C-alpha positions as CSV (number, residue, x, y, z in Angstrom):
1,M,176.2,-11.6,244.6
2,E,176.5,-10.0,248.0
3,N,173.5,-8.0,249.2
4,I,173.4,-4.6,250.9
5,Q,170.7,-3.2,253.2
6,I,168.8,-0.1,252.1
7,T,166.8,1.9,254.8
8,L,164.0,4.0,253.4
9,P,162.6,7.2,255.0
10,D,159.7,5.4,256.6
11,G,162.1,3.0,258.4
12,A,161.5,0.0,256.2
13,T,164.5,-1.9,255.0
14,R,165.3,-3.8,251.8
15,E,167.9,-6.3,250.9
16,V,169.1,-5.6,247.4
17,P,172.1,-6.9,245.4
18,R,175.2,-4.7,245.5
19,G,175.2,-2.4,242.5
20,T,171.4,-1.9,242.5
21,T,170.5,1.7,241.4
22,P,168.0,4.1,243.1
23,A,166.0,3.9,239.9
24,Q,165.6,0.1,240.3
25,I,164.6,0.5,243.9
26,A,162.0,3.2,243.0
27,A,160.5,0.7,240.4
28,Q,160.3,-1.9,243.1
29,I,158.5,0.4,245.5
30,S,155.9,1.6,242.9
31,P,155.5,2.4,239.2
32,R,154.3,5.9,240.1
33,L,157.4,6.6,242.2
34,A,159.6,5.4,239.4
35,K,157.9,7.7,237.0
36,E,158.1,10.8,239.3
37,A,161.6,10.2,240.6
38,L,164.1,12.9,239.8
39,V,167.1,12.2,242.0
40,A,168.0,10.2,245.1
41,R,169.6,11.0,248.5
42,A,171.9,8.4,250.0
43,D,173.2,9.0,253.5
44,G,172.5,12.7,253.1
45,E,174.2,13.1,249.7
46,L,172.3,13.8,246.5
47,I,173.1,11.1,243.8
48,D,171.9,10.2,240.3
49,L,169.1,7.7,240.0
50,S,171.5,5.6,237.9
51,Q,174.3,5.5,240.4
52,P,175.0,1.9,241.6
53,L,174.8,1.5,245.4
54,D,177.8,-0.4,246.8
55,Q,177.2,-0.3,250.5
56,D,174.5,-0.1,253.1
57,A,172.7,3.2,253.0
58,K,169.8,5.3,254.1
59,L,168.1,6.1,250.8
60,A,165.3,8.5,249.8
61,I,163.9,8.7,246.3
62,L,163.2,12.4,245.7
63,T,160.4,13.8,243.5
64,A,159.2,17.4,242.7
65,K,157.9,17.6,246.3
66,D,161.4,17.9,247.5
67,P,163.1,21.4,246.9
68,D,166.5,19.8,246.5
69,A,165.2,17.6,243.7
70,V,163.7,20.6,242.0
71,Q,167.0,22.4,242.1
72,V,168.7,19.3,240.5
73,F,165.9,19.4,237.8
74,R,166.6,23.1,237.1
75,H,170.4,22.5,236.9
76,S,169.7,19.8,234.3
77,A,167.6,22.3,232.4
78,A,170.6,24.7,232.5
79,H,172.7,22.0,230.8
80,L,170.0,21.6,228.2
81,L,170.2,25.4,227.6
82,A,174.0,25.2,227.1
83,A,173.6,22.3,224.8
84,A,171.1,24.2,222.6
85,V,173.3,27.3,222.5
86,L,176.4,25.4,221.5
87,E,174.5,23.7,218.6
88,L,173.3,27.1,217.3
89,Y,176.3,29.2,218.1
90,P,179.4,26.9,218.3
91,D,181.9,29.7,219.0
92,V,180.4,30.7,222.4
93,K,182.5,30.3,225.5
94,L,180.8,28.6,228.4
95,G,180.7,30.0,232.0
96,V,178.5,28.5,234.8
97,G,174.9,27.5,234.9
98,P,173.4,27.2,238.4
99,P,169.8,26.8,239.4
100,I,168.0,29.7,241.1
101,D,164.7,30.0,243.0
102,T,162.4,30.1,240.0
103,G,164.6,28.5,237.3
104,F,168.2,28.8,236.2
105,F,170.7,30.8,234.2
106,Y,173.8,30.0,232.1
107,E,176.6,32.4,231.3
108,F,178.1,32.7,227.9
109,L,180.8,34.9,226.3
110,R,179.9,35.8,222.7
111,D,181.0,38.6,220.3
112,H,177.4,39.6,219.6
113,P,174.6,40.2,222.1
114,F,171.8,37.7,222.2
115,T,168.6,39.2,220.8
116,P,165.0,38.3,221.6
117,E,164.9,36.5,218.2
118,D,168.0,34.5,219.4
119,L,166.2,33.5,222.6
120,E,163.2,32.2,220.5
121,K,165.6,30.0,218.4
122,I,167.4,28.7,221.5
123,E,164.1,27.9,223.3
124,A,162.9,26.0,220.2
125,K,166.2,24.1,220.0
126,M,165.9,23.2,223.7
127,R,162.4,21.8,223.1
128,E,163.7,19.8,220.2
129,L,166.5,18.3,222.3
130,A,164.2,17.7,225.3
131,A,161.8,15.8,223.0
132,K,164.6,13.4,222.1
133,D,164.8,12.3,225.8
134,I,168.6,12.4,225.7
135,P,170.2,10.7,228.7
136,N,172.3,12.7,231.2
137,E,175.3,10.5,231.8
138,R,178.2,11.0,234.2
139,K,181.8,10.4,233.0
140,M,185.0,10.5,235.1
141,I,187.9,11.9,233.1
142,P,191.5,12.4,234.1
143,K,192.2,16.0,235.0
144,A,194.9,16.4,232.3
145,E,192.6,14.9,229.7
146,A,189.7,17.2,230.8
147,L,191.9,20.3,230.5
148,D,193.1,19.2,227.1
149,L,189.5,18.6,226.0
150,Y,188.5,22.2,226.9
151,R,191.7,23.7,225.5
152,Q,191.0,22.1,222.1
153,S,187.5,23.7,222.1
154,R,188.9,27.0,223.4
155,Q,186.7,26.9,226.6
156,E,189.1,28.9,228.8
157,F,186.6,29.6,231.5
158,K,186.0,25.8,232.0
159,C,189.8,25.3,232.1
160,E,189.9,27.9,234.8
161,L,187.2,26.2,236.8
162,I,188.9,22.8,236.6
163,E,192.2,24.3,237.7
164,E,190.4,25.9,240.7
165,K,187.9,23.2,241.7
166,A,189.2,19.8,240.6
167,I,191.2,18.3,243.5
168,E,191.1,14.6,242.6
169,P,193.0,13.3,239.6
170,M,189.7,12.2,238.0
171,V,187.2,15.0,237.1
172,S,183.4,14.6,237.0
173,F,181.6,15.5,233.7
174,Y,178.1,15.1,232.5
175,T,177.1,14.5,228.9
176,T,173.8,15.4,227.2
177,G,174.1,14.0,223.7
178,K,177.1,15.8,222.1
179,F,177.2,18.3,224.9
180,I,179.7,17.7,227.7
181,D,180.1,19.9,230.8
182,F,182.4,19.9,233.9
183,C,179.9,19.3,236.7
184,R,179.8,17.3,239.9
185,G,176.1,16.6,239.5
186,P,173.8,15.0,240.2
187,H,171.3,15.3,237.3
188,I,167.9,13.9,236.4
189,P,168.1,10.8,234.2
190,S,167.2,12.5,230.8
191,T,165.9,15.6,229.0
192,G,162.4,14.2,228.4
193,R,161.0,15.5,231.7
194,I,162.1,19.1,230.9
195,K,159.0,20.7,229.4
196,A,157.9,23.6,231.6
197,F,160.4,26.3,230.9
198,K,160.7,29.7,229.3
199,L,163.7,31.8,228.5
200,M,163.1,35.2,230.1
201,N,165.9,37.7,229.4
202,V,169.6,38.3,229.0
203,A,171.7,40.3,231.6
204,G,175.3,41.3,231.7
205,A,177.5,39.9,234.5
206,Y,181.2,40.0,235.1
207,W,182.9,36.6,235.1
208,K,182.9,35.5,238.8
209,G,181.3,38.8,239.6
210,R,184.6,40.7,239.6
211,E,184.9,44.0,237.8
212,G,187.7,43.9,235.2
213,N,186.9,40.3,234.3
214,P,185.2,39.6,230.9
215,Q,181.5,40.5,230.8
216,M,179.4,37.4,230.2
217,Q,175.8,37.3,228.8
218,R,173.6,35.6,231.4
219,I,170.5,34.0,229.9
220,Y,167.8,33.6,232.6
221,A,165.0,31.1,232.4
222,A,161.9,30.3,234.4
223,C,161.7,26.5,234.9
224,F,159.3,24.2,236.9
225,V,158.6,20.5,236.9
226,E,155.0,20.9,235.9
227,Q,153.4,23.3,233.3
228,K,150.8,24.6,235.7
229,E,153.6,25.8,238.0
230,L,155.2,27.7,235.1
231,D,151.8,29.1,234.1
232,D,151.1,30.3,237.6
233,Y,154.6,31.9,237.9
234,L,154.2,33.7,234.5
235,H,150.8,34.9,235.6
236,K,152.3,36.2,238.8
237,L,155.0,38.0,236.8
238,E,152.4,39.7,234.7
239,E,150.5,40.7,237.8
240,A,153.7,42.0,239.3
241,K,154.2,44.2,236.2
242,R,150.7,45.6,236.6
243,R,151.5,46.4,240.2
244,D,155.0,47.8,239.7
245,H,155.3,50.7,242.1
246,R,157.4,52.7,239.7
247,K,154.7,52.5,237.0
248,L,151.9,53.2,239.4
249,G,153.9,55.9,241.2
250,A,154.0,57.9,237.9
251,E,150.5,57.2,236.8
252,L,149.0,58.2,240.2
253,D,151.4,61.1,240.7
254,L,152.8,59.8,244.0
255,F,156.6,60.2,243.7
256,S,159.4,60.6,241.3
257,I,163.2,60.2,241.2
258,E,164.7,63.2,239.3
259,D,167.8,62.9,237.2
260,E,168.8,66.5,237.9
261,A,169.0,65.7,241.7
262,G,170.7,62.3,241.3
263,P,169.8,58.6,241.4
264,G,168.3,57.0,244.4
265,L,166.8,60.2,245.8
266,V,163.0,60.3,246.2
267,F,160.7,63.3,245.7
268,W,157.4,62.8,247.3
269,H,154.6,64.5,245.3
270,P,151.5,65.9,247.1
271,R,149.4,62.8,246.7
272,G,152.2,60.6,247.9
273,G,152.9,63.0,250.7
274,I,149.3,62.7,251.9
275,I,149.7,58.9,252.2
276,R,153.0,59.3,254.0
277,R,151.5,61.8,256.4
278,E,148.7,59.3,257.3
279,M,151.3,56.5,257.7
280,E,153.5,58.6,260.0
281,D,150.6,60.0,262.0
282,W,149.4,56.5,262.8
283,L,152.9,55.4,263.7
284,R,153.7,58.3,265.9
285,A,150.5,58.0,267.8
286,E,151.1,54.2,268.3
287,L,154.7,54.8,269.4
288,I,153.5,57.2,272.1
289,R,150.8,54.8,273.2
290,R,153.4,52.1,273.6
291,G,155.8,54.1,275.7
292,Y,158.3,55.4,273.2
293,D,159.8,58.9,273.3
294,L,160.1,60.7,270.0
295,V,163.5,62.3,269.2
296,Y,165.2,64.0,266.3
297,T,168.9,63.8,265.5
298,P,171.2,65.6,262.9
299,H,171.7,64.2,259.4
300,I,175.4,64.8,259.6
301,M,177.8,64.2,262.5
302,L,181.6,64.0,263.0
303,L,183.3,61.1,261.4
304,D,185.0,60.2,264.7
305,L,181.6,59.3,266.0
306,W,181.3,56.6,263.3
307,K,184.7,55.4,264.1
308,T,183.6,54.9,267.7
309,S,180.5,53.1,266.6
310,G,182.5,50.8,264.2
311,H,180.5,51.8,261.1
312,A,183.6,53.5,259.6
313,N,185.3,50.1,259.6
314,F,182.5,47.5,259.3
315,Y,180.1,49.5,257.1
316,R,182.5,51.7,255.1
317,E,181.5,50.4,251.6
318,N,177.9,51.5,252.2
319,M,178.7,55.1,253.4
320,F,179.2,58.2,251.4
321,G,182.6,59.9,251.7
322,P,183.4,62.3,254.5
323,I,182.7,66.0,254.2
324,E,185.4,68.4,255.4
325,V,184.2,71.4,257.4
326,E,186.7,73.7,259.2
327,K,189.4,71.0,259.0
328,A,187.1,68.4,260.6
329,D,185.6,65.4,258.8
330,Y,181.9,65.0,259.0
331,Q,179.8,62.0,257.8
332,L,176.2,61.8,256.4
333,K,174.6,59.3,258.8
334,P,173.9,55.8,257.4
335,M,172.2,54.8,260.7
336,N,170.3,56.6,263.5
337,C,171.7,54.5,266.4
338,P,174.7,56.6,267.3
339,G,172.5,59.7,267.6
340,H,170.1,57.9,270.0
341,I,173.1,56.7,272.0
342,L,174.3,60.2,272.4
343,I,170.9,61.2,273.7
344,Y,171.0,58.4,276.2
345,K,174.5,59.3,277.2
346,S,173.8,63.0,277.7
347,R,173.3,62.3,281.4
348,L,173.8,59.5,283.9
349,R,170.7,57.2,283.9
350,S,169.1,55.3,286.8
351,Y,167.7,51.8,286.7
352,R,164.4,53.3,287.6
353,E,164.3,55.0,284.1
354,L,164.8,51.8,282.2
355,P,163.7,50.7,279.7
356,I,164.2,53.9,277.7
357,R,162.7,53.7,274.2
358,L,163.8,56.3,271.8
359,A,162.1,56.5,268.4
360,E,162.8,58.6,265.3
361,L,161.6,58.8,261.8
362,G,165.2,59.6,260.8
363,T,166.5,60.1,257.3
364,V,169.7,58.3,256.5
365,Y,172.1,58.1,253.5
366,R,173.8,55.1,252.1
367,Y,175.9,54.5,249.1
368,E,174.1,52.0,247.0
369,R,175.7,51.1,243.7
370,S,173.7,52.4,240.7
371,G,173.2,48.9,239.4
372,V,171.1,47.9,242.5
373,L,168.9,51.0,242.7
374,H,165.3,50.1,242.2
375,G,162.5,52.7,242.6
376,L,161.5,53.1,246.2
377,M,162.8,49.6,247.1
378,R,166.5,50.4,247.0
379,V,167.5,54.1,247.3
380,R,170.3,56.2,248.6
381,G,168.4,58.5,250.9
382,F,165.5,57.2,253.0
383,T,163.7,57.6,256.3
384,Q,163.8,54.7,258.8
385,D,161.2,54.2,261.4
386,D,164.0,53.6,263.9
387,A,163.9,52.9,267.6
388,H,166.5,52.0,270.1
389,I,165.6,50.5,273.5
390,F,168.0,50.6,276.4
391,C,167.2,48.2,279.1
392,M,168.5,45.9,281.9
393,P,169.3,42.2,281.2
394,E,166.1,41.1,283.0
395,Q,164.0,43.3,280.7
396,I,165.4,42.3,277.4
397,E,163.1,39.4,276.5
398,R,160.0,41.4,277.4
399,E,161.2,44.2,275.2
400,I,161.9,41.9,272.3
401,Q,158.5,40.4,272.6
402,D,156.9,43.9,272.6
403,C,158.8,44.7,269.4
404,V,157.5,41.5,267.7
405,E,154.0,42.2,268.8
406,F,154.3,45.7,267.5
407,A,155.3,44.3,264.2
408,W,152.2,42.1,264.1
409,E,150.1,45.3,264.7
410,V,151.8,47.1,261.8
411,L,151.0,44.2,259.5
412,R,147.4,44.0,260.6
413,V,146.7,47.8,260.3
414,F,148.2,48.0,256.8
415,G,146.4,44.9,255.5
416,F,148.9,42.1,255.6
417,S,147.8,38.7,257.0
418,D,150.7,36.4,256.0
419,Y,154.4,36.7,257.1
420,I,157.6,34.7,257.5
421,V,159.9,34.9,260.6
422,E,163.6,34.3,260.4
423,L,166.2,34.4,263.1
424,S,169.6,35.5,261.7
425,G,172.7,34.3,263.6
426,G,176.4,34.7,263.3
427,D,178.7,32.6,261.2
428,P,180.7,30.5,263.6
429,L,183.4,29.8,260.9
430,H,184.1,33.5,260.5
431,P,183.9,35.2,263.9
432,E,186.3,37.9,262.8
433,I,183.7,39.7,260.8
434,Y,181.5,40.3,263.9
435,A,181.9,42.5,266.9
436,G,181.8,40.9,270.3
437,T,182.8,37.6,271.8
438,P,181.2,34.1,271.1
439,E,179.8,34.2,274.6
440,E,178.0,37.5,274.0
441,W,176.7,36.2,270.7
442,K,175.3,33.1,272.4
443,R,173.6,35.2,275.1
444,A,172.1,37.5,272.4
445,E,170.8,34.6,270.2
446,D,169.4,32.8,273.2
447,A,167.4,35.9,274.1
448,L,165.8,36.1,270.6
449,T,165.2,32.3,270.5
450,N,163.6,32.2,273.9
451,T,161.3,35.0,273.0
452,L,160.1,33.5,269.8
453,Q,159.6,30.1,271.4
454,R,157.7,31.5,274.3
455,M,155.4,33.3,271.8
456,N,155.0,30.1,269.9
457,V,156.2,31.9,266.7
458,P,157.4,29.5,263.9
459,Y,160.7,30.7,262.6
460,K,163.7,29.6,260.5
461,Y,167.2,29.9,261.8
462,I,169.7,31.3,259.3
463,P,173.4,31.3,260.3
464,G,175.7,33.9,258.9
465,E,173.0,36.5,258.2
466,A,173.3,38.6,261.3
467,A,174.4,42.2,261.4
468,F,178.0,42.7,262.4
469,Y,176.9,44.0,265.8
470,G,174.4,41.3,266.8
471,P,171.8,38.7,265.8
472,K,168.3,39.7,264.7
473,I,164.7,38.7,264.1
474,D,163.4,39.5,260.6
475,V,159.7,39.5,259.8
476,K,159.0,39.2,256.1
477,L,155.5,40.2,255.1
478,V,153.8,38.4,252.2
479,D,151.9,40.6,249.8
480,A,148.7,40.1,247.8
481,I,150.4,38.0,245.1
482,G,152.5,35.9,247.5
483,R,155.8,37.7,247.4
484,P,157.8,38.0,250.6
485,W,159.3,41.4,251.5
486,Q,162.0,42.0,254.1
487,L,160.8,44.9,256.3
488,S,160.5,44.5,260.0
489,T,163.6,43.7,262.0
490,V,164.4,43.4,265.7
491,Q,168.2,43.4,266.4
492,F,170.1,42.7,269.6
493,D,173.2,44.9,270.2
494,F,175.7,44.3,272.9
495,N,178.4,46.0,270.8
496,L,177.5,49.7,270.8
497,P,176.8,49.9,274.6
498,Q,180.4,48.7,275.0
499,R,181.9,51.0,272.4
500,F,180.2,54.1,273.8
501,E,180.7,53.0,277.5
502,L,177.0,53.3,278.3
503,A,176.0,52.9,281.9
504,Y,173.1,53.2,284.3
505,V,173.2,53.2,288.1
506,G,171.7,50.0,289.4
507,E,169.7,49.4,292.5
508,D,173.0,48.5,294.2
509,G,174.3,52.0,293.6
510,S,177.0,50.8,291.2
511,R,177.2,51.3,287.4
512,H,176.1,48.7,285.0
513,Q,176.0,48.5,281.2
514,P,172.6,48.4,279.6
515,L,171.6,46.1,276.8
516,M,170.3,47.7,273.5
517,V,167.7,46.6,271.0
518,H,167.5,48.1,267.5
519,R,164.1,47.8,265.8
520,A,162.5,49.1,262.6
521,L,159.0,48.0,261.6
522,W,158.6,49.4,258.1
523,G,162.3,49.1,257.4
524,S,162.1,52.4,255.7
525,V,159.1,54.7,254.9
526,E,160.1,54.5,251.2
527,R,160.4,50.8,250.9
528,F,157.2,50.1,252.9
529,F,155.3,52.7,250.7
530,G,156.6,50.9,247.6
531,V,155.3,47.6,249.0
532,L,152.0,49.1,249.8
533,I,151.6,50.4,246.3
534,E,152.2,47.0,244.9
535,H,150.2,45.2,247.5
536,Y,147.1,47.3,246.8
537,A,148.0,47.8,243.1
538,G,147.6,51.5,243.8
539,A,144.0,51.1,245.1
540,F,144.7,52.2,248.7
541,P,142.1,51.7,251.4
542,A,140.0,54.7,252.1
543,W,142.0,55.8,255.2
544,L,145.2,56.0,253.1
545,A,143.8,57.1,249.7
546,P,145.0,60.6,248.6
547,V,141.4,61.3,247.4
548,Q,138.8,59.5,249.4
549,A,135.8,60.5,247.3
550,A,135.2,62.3,244.0
551,V,132.1,64.5,243.7
552,L,130.8,64.2,240.1
553,P,127.9,66.5,239.0
554,V,126.1,65.1,236.0
555,S,126.2,68.6,234.4
556,G,126.8,72.3,235.2
557,K,123.2,72.7,236.3
558,F,124.0,70.8,239.5
559,S,127.3,72.6,240.3
560,D,125.9,74.5,243.3
561,Y,124.6,71.2,244.9
562,A,127.9,69.5,244.1
563,Q,129.9,72.4,245.8
564,N,127.6,72.1,248.8
565,V,128.2,68.3,249.1
566,A,132.0,68.7,248.6
567,R,132.1,71.4,251.3
568,Q,130.2,69.2,253.8
569,L,132.5,66.3,253.1
570,K,135.6,68.5,253.6
571,D,134.2,70.0,256.8
572,A,133.8,66.4,258.0
573,G,137.6,66.0,257.5
574,F,137.6,64.0,254.2
575,R,139.9,64.4,251.2
576,I,137.6,65.3,248.4
577,H,137.9,66.1,244.7
578,L,135.1,68.1,243.0
579,D,135.2,67.3,239.3
580,D,133.0,70.1,237.8
581,R,134.6,70.0,234.3
582,N,132.4,70.3,231.3
583,E,132.8,66.6,230.5
584,K,130.4,63.7,230.2
585,L,129.7,61.8,233.3
586,Q,131.3,58.6,231.9
587,A,134.5,60.5,231.3
588,K,134.5,61.7,234.9
589,I,133.9,58.2,236.3
590,R,136.6,56.8,234.0
591,D,139.1,59.3,235.3
592,A,138.2,58.7,238.9
593,Q,138.6,54.9,238.3
594,L,142.0,55.4,236.8
595,E,143.0,57.5,239.8
596,K,141.7,54.6,242.0
597,V,139.5,56.9,244.1
598,P,137.5,54.7,246.5
599,Y,134.2,56.4,246.1
600,M,132.5,58.4,243.4
601,L,129.4,60.4,244.3
602,V,127.2,61.0,241.2
603,L,124.9,64.1,241.6
604,G,121.9,64.8,239.3
605,G,118.4,66.1,239.6
606,K,117.1,63.3,241.8
607,E,120.0,63.6,244.2
608,A,119.8,67.4,244.4
609,E,116.0,67.3,245.0
610,A,116.3,64.6,247.7
611,G,119.5,65.8,249.3
612,T,121.2,62.4,248.6
613,V,124.3,61.1,246.7
614,S,124.4,58.2,244.3
615,V,127.4,56.2,245.5
616,R,129.7,54.3,243.2
617,H,132.6,52.2,244.6
618,R,135.7,51.7,242.5
619,S,135.5,47.9,242.6
620,K,131.9,47.1,243.7
621,G,130.3,49.4,241.2
622,D,127.0,51.2,241.8
623,L,125.8,51.1,245.4
624,G,122.7,53.2,244.9
625,P,121.5,56.4,246.4
626,R,122.2,57.3,250.0
627,P,121.5,60.3,252.2
628,L,124.6,62.4,252.4
629,A,124.6,62.3,256.3
630,Q,124.5,58.5,256.0
631,F,127.4,58.4,253.5
632,I,129.5,60.7,255.8
633,A,128.8,58.4,258.8
634,D,129.7,55.2,256.8
635,L,132.9,56.7,255.4
636,R,133.8,58.0,258.9
637,L,133.5,54.5,260.3
638,E,135.6,53.0,257.4
639,V,138.3,55.6,257.8
640,D,138.5,55.6,261.6
641,S,138.6,51.8,261.7
642,R,141.3,51.7,259.0
643,A,139.4,49.1,257.2
644,V,141.5,47.5,254.4
645,S,138.9,45.6,252.4
């Protein structure tokens, strides 16, 4: 039998008989690899471990350490779900079942909604089938036969998929026991490895995501290769529920969204307003320190302005409808940039003025569909910490670097130490969806790339994720439980300066077009506040906390001393709550703990006599007695340094 040559990832080569499978090669390499193998990659293409190799190839045996292998594992688990559902409910119609980041889903059409009890039965059936270690086997079936197979079983969605996707006369299917599914694969060898999964919930979804199509029931599942990974994920979900900003926002009386006003519109309550004021005060002071000028622009402007900017064309689906005033159409602003451009354009600029950095905490309005609204994270009216920098070409990389360094400072001050950086570029296959020429896009992407490389910042390049007007750098912070959040962004824009015919007088006396950088560090005040709530689980550091210390007299006998202590703390500039209710001390401490007040000052006879306070911290417990002046000095240091621990 003729041999073929297999090249492994470490460069080693093996001569094996033609028709040898990746599973057999894994067994030759090591028993452990054979046991852990999930799928293989041959010449860059994922293949089944059971697929015979018929020519020389670069081969990698993939385990759970490879993200692609984990996605194959999850897709196999989705087939297991479909097999279980069909055994229990033979009349269901099958949709699609792809892997997702933490598991998979499969779509079904059924006359009755799946209940929590149904999910329990389905999960039990999945475990039963998994325990049988049923092989996943590939079959090639003629297209006509495949369509006939699905027509007989009345699986019209599968027929539709075959008609759309099957180009060759033979169609790829995978079987898992009695279950058969139209699928190009690959899959893990059998069901026996699929143990760490949990069905999570059911959600409605239109077939192919198009309104008017039948509404499917999408069963979501968490799925991992190892049980510990699943346990860690479920624990993180429970922790996320505990930290949910919507729940804590109500419990701590920070904000609300009122039905009478409309969805996606945020009402900041006094305690939330205090935190917002502290956030904005810090930001404004930092902006001024870094050479920005603060501006304010109208919430509503003529629609023609948004036609000039391109938003009326490129961004129309996300804008509210125009408002007619005196036979002219006005538009609620979805962005702050045109307003800043008009300020720049209000007079002719000189190169000596550049860079000009205009910053605004500007409220914008965007039409978000009701189905995607989510607390503070996705709203219809929000305030962006927006800035636009107008500069000369030779200044652009320095300005981008300053923006990135500013983002690092924001993360540090608000208590985030981990982050992910992404550079989003255009889609070269669809240049029609972007403004500008390919040459301009290359110049813009090069400026961002050069800056990140010069700063030695690790980043991931993502094609096709740029804004329509230019590429961007996104900084995703990672919160206390490891979740990334998209907030800070630095965007290059060569489009708007052209559209608005911006200019400056250069050193040569002629007019030149400035370059423009958009940047937002929080993304929006609302979203960043929501992330802060969840990051700190509502227990804000002292500098942000709505109440920094609660004064708790043991009884009414010490009310005068308590009022004196509270007055001195307020005079020192702290936010204080005096709890002089006729309640037991433990009840007062419990309430202060529930409100997540950083410090509780217990006052009784000893404290009144000595002029001290007995300090209790919300997480560290009893810190013992301390002179009031000392406590004031310590709290002042903690607040002024914006300590986050």
